[in-house]
C-alpha positions in Angstrom: -24.5 86.0 63.3 -27.4 84.6 61.3 -30.1 87.3 61.4 -33.7 86.3 60.9 -35.5 89.7 60.9 -39.0 88.3 61.7 -37.9 86.2 64.6 -35.6 88.9 65.9 -38.3 91.5 65.8 -40.8 89.2 67.7 -38.2 88.7 70.4 -37.4 92.4 70.6 -41.0 93.2 71.2 -41.1 90.8 74.1 -37.9 92.2 75.5 -39.4 95.7 75.3 -42.8 94.8 76.7 -42.0 92.5 79.7 -40.2 95.1 81.9 -42.9 97.6 81.0 -45.7 95.2 81.8 -44.1 94.4 85.2 -44.0 98.0 86.2 -47.2 99.4 84.7 -49.9 97.7 86.8 -52.7 98.9 84.6 -51.5 96.6 81.8 -52.3 93.4 83.7 -55.3 94.9 85.3 -56.9 95.5 81.9 -55.8 92.2 80.5 -57.2 90.2 83.6 -60.5 92.0 83.4 -60.9 91.3 79.7 -60.1 87.6 80.4 -62.5 87.5 83.4 -65.3 89.0 81.3 -64.7 86.6 78.4 -63.8 89.4 76.0 -60.6 87.5 75.2 -59.5 83.9 75.9 -55.8 84.7 75.9 -53.7 87.8 76.3 -52.3 87.0 72.9 -55.6 88.1 71.3 -54.9 91.7 72.3 -53.6 93.6 69.2 -50.9 96.2 70.0 -51.6 99.2 67.8 -48.4 101.0 68.6 -45.6 101.6 71.1 -44.0 104.9 71.9 -40.6 106.3 73.0 -39.5 109.7 74.2 -36.0 111.1 73.4 -34.0 114.3 73.7 -33.1 116.3 70.6 -29.4 116.8 71.4 -26.3 115.7 69.5 -25.9 111.9 69.2 -29.3 111.2 70.7 -32.9 111.8 69.7 -34.9 110.5 66.7 -31.9 110.1 64.3 -30.2 107.8 66.8 -33.1 105.7 68.1 -34.8 105.2 64.8 -31.7 103.3 63.5 -32.8 100.3 65.6 -36.3 100.1 64.1 -35.2 100.8 60.6 -32.7 97.9 60.9 -35.6 95.6 62.0 -37.6 96.5 58.9 -39.7 99.5 59.9 -40.4 102.3 57.4 -40.3 106.0 58.4 -43.5 107.8 57.7 -45.1 111.2 58.7 -43.5 114.0 60.7 -45.3 115.8 63.5 -44.5 119.1 65.3 -45.9 120.0 68.7 -45.3 123.7 69.1 -46.6 124.1 72.7 -44.7 121.1 74.0 -41.6 121.8 71.8 -41.5 118.3 70.3 -40.8 116.7 67.0 -42.1 113.2 66.2 -42.2 110.6 63.5 -44.1 107.3 63.2 -42.8 104.1 61.6 -44.8 101.4 59.8 -43.9 97.8 60.7 -42.6 95.3 58.2 -45.6 93.0 58.8 -49.1 93.7 60.2 -48.7 91.6 63.3 -46.2 94.1 64.7 -47.1 97.5 66.2 -46.5 100.8 64.7 -43.7 102.8 66.4 -44.0 106.5 67.5 -40.8 108.3 68.5 -40.8 111.9 69.8 -37.9 114.1 70.7 -37.7 117.3 72.8 -36.5 120.4 70.9 -34.1 121.2 73.7 -32.8 124.3 71.9 -36.3 125.8 72.1 -36.4 125.6 75.9 -35.0 128.1 78.5 -31.3 128.4 78.9 -31.5 126.9 82.3 -33.3 123.8 81.1 -31.0 123.4 78.1 -28.0 123.7 80.4 -29.4 121.0 82.7 -30.1 118.6 79.8 -26.5 119.3 78.6 -25.2 118.5 82.2 -26.4 115.0 81.8 -25.9 114.4 78.1 -22.8 116.3 77.1 -20.5 113.4 77.9 -22.2 111.4 75.1 -19.8 112.2 72.3 -20.9 109.5 69.8 -24.1 107.8 68.9 -24.7 105.0 71.4 -26.7 103.0 68.9 -23.6 102.9 66.6 -21.9 100.8 69.4 -24.7 98.2 69.3 -24.6 95.0 67.3 -28.1 95.5 65.9 -28.3 91.8 65.1 -27.9 90.9 68.7 -31.5 91.2 69.9 -30.7 90.6 73.5 -28.2 93.5 73.5 -30.7 95.8 71.7 -33.4 94.9 74.2 -31.2 95.7 77.2 -30.2 99.0 75.6 -33.7 100.5 76.1 -33.4 100.0 79.8 -29.7 101.0 80.2 -28.3 104.1 81.8 -27.1 106.4 79.1 -26.3 109.2 81.5 -26.0 109.8 85.2 -29.0 109.5 87.5 -30.3 113.0 88.1 -30.7 114.8 91.4 -34.1 115.5 92.7 -33.4 119.2 92.5 -32.5 119.0 88.8 -35.5 116.8 88.0 -37.8 119.3 89.7 -36.2 122.2 87.9 -36.7 120.5 84.6 -40.3 119.5 85.3 -41.1 123.2 86.0 -40.2 124.0 82.4 -40.9 120.7 80.6 -42.4 117.7 82.2 -41.4 115.8 79.1 -37.8 116.7 79.7 -37.9 115.6 83.4 -39.6 112.3 82.4 -36.8 111.4 79.8 -33.9 112.5 82.1 -35.1 110.0 84.7 -36.6 107.2 82.5 -34.4 107.4 79.4 -35.7 105.1 76.6 -38.0 103.2 78.9 -41.2 102.2 76.9 -43.6 105.1 77.4 -46.7 103.3 76.4 -48.3 100.5 74.4 -51.7 100.7 72.8 -54.7 98.3 72.8 -56.5 98.2 69.4 -60.1 98.3 70.8 -61.7 97.9 67.3 -60.3 94.3 67.3 -62.3 93.3 70.3 -65.8 91.8 70.5 -69.0 93.9 70.3 -69.6 96.1 73.4 -65.9 96.6 73.7 -64.9 97.6 70.2 -65.7 101.3 70.3 -64.0 104.0 72.5 -67.3 104.6 74.3 -67.8 101.0 75.2 -64.2 100.3 76.1 -63.9 103.5 78.2 -67.0 102.5 80.1 -65.3 99.1 80.8 -62.1 100.9 81.9 -63.9 103.2 84.3 -65.8 100.3 85.7 -62.6 98.4 86.6 -61.1 101.6 88.2 -58.7 102.8 85.4 -58.2 106.6 85.7 -58.4 108.1 82.2 -56.6 111.2 80.8 -59.2 113.9 80.4 -57.1 116.5 78.7 -59.0 117.5 75.6 -61.8 115.1 76.6 -61.7 111.5 77.5 -61.8 110.6 73.8 -59.4 112.4 71.5 -60.6 112.3 68.0 -58.9 113.2 64.7 -60.3 115.8 62.4 -61.6 113.1 60.0 -63.2 111.3 62.9 -61.5 108.0 62.0 -58.8 107.8 64.7 -60.2 107.9 68.3 -57.9 107.5 71.3 -57.9 107.4 75.1 -55.2 106.7 77.6 -54.8 105.9 81.3 -53.1 108.3 83.6 -49.5 107.2 84.6 -49.3 105.9 88.1 -47.0 107.6 90.5 -44.0 105.4 91.4 -41.2 105.8 93.9 -38.0 106.8 92.2 -34.5 106.8 93.6 -32.4 109.8 92.6 -28.7 110.6 93.0 -27.4 110.3 96.5 -30.2 107.9 97.3 -33.0 110.5 97.7 -36.5 109.3 96.8 -39.7 110.8 95.7 -42.7 109.8 93.6 -42.8 110.6 89.9 -45.0 109.5 87.0 -44.2 106.3 85.3 -45.6 104.9 82.0 -49.2 104.3 81.0 -51.5 102.5 78.6 -53.2 103.9 75.5 -56.3 102.7 73.7 -57.1 103.3 70.0 -60.0 102.8 67.7 -59.3 103.0 64.0 -62.4 103.3 61.8 -62.8 102.2 58.2 -61.5 104.6 55.5 -64.4 106.2 53.5 -64.1 103.7 50.6 -64.5 100.8 52.9 -67.2 102.1 55.2 -69.8 99.6 54.0 -67.6 96.6 54.9 -68.6 94.8 58.1 -66.3 95.7 61.0 -65.3 92.1 61.5 -64.2 91.8 57.9 -62.0 95.0 57.7 -58.3 94.5 57.2 -55.7 96.7 58.8 -55.0 98.4 55.5 -58.7 99.3 55.2 -58.7 101.3 58.4 -57.4 104.7 59.2 -53.6 104.6 59.5 -51.0 106.9 61.0 -51.5 109.4 63.8 -53.1 112.8 64.6 -51.0 115.5 66.2 -53.9 117.0 68.0 -54.7 113.7 69.6 -51.1 112.9 70.5 -50.6 116.4 72.0 -53.1 115.5 74.7 -52.0 111.9 75.1 -48.5 113.2 76.1 -50.1 114.7 79.2 -50.8 111.2 80.6 -47.5 111.7 82.5 -48.1 115.4 83.4 -49.0 116.6 86.9 -52.3 118.1 85.6 -53.4 114.5 85.1 -51.5 112.6 87.8 -52.7 115.1 90.5 -56.3 115.0 89.2 -58.6 112.9 91.3 -61.8 111.5 89.8 -63.5 110.9 93.2 
């Protein structure tokens, strides 16, 4: 197969985004409001800062498996992050060209969890005896896109899901959703004045009825003050479990990021700044709170 990396990556991003967009209603709600207010004239003007995936740190899965896809499509592995309280590892990946989003992949340190939780995760993943990515033709972008929404293990029971959630809400989310796109991120600094700061954009979001994650504050800010992030709270969706039982669980969400100029470029006009002149990478303290966009502390919190 003739593999054009640039065309294949563009197509893969569409295959990843479209199912997510259909299921996460806040995506279209924000886009429509930006269009209606004249902030943008086309959805194509929205710059995607990064997309994120959650995985399980068990044999043949986790970061070492999933990252193979993005490395094949030209991404470069960057910094490592450790989340002690949530028992997670993570890396971010820089895109081969600036028009593509960064990638953030996290994995649950299953061996750090309780024996009960580890046994439940093993119940669903132990039948995976080889890396499923190795069975993919990575040049076949359609097959790769479908992989992210495929069933890698059996549908969990409600009881197992709830037992997992009591110990690790991250574990429960992954056991049900697998590699489903966890969130995409709007680069607010790329928007017009009045909407290009976290304060201005969050005011807009609240005005159109988007519930924001308030863990650690509505705006999560890096120690250097140059990376500022907010996120919506995942909507509760009806999920069907094994034996046809149903209950509502958190789905995916939307993130919003403002990347400020690096110190040596701070005197350059905002409109003239290039991506390379802005703060890159991620901040573990920010990400730690963003993870909670799918946690019950947020999904059960009512703003009115």
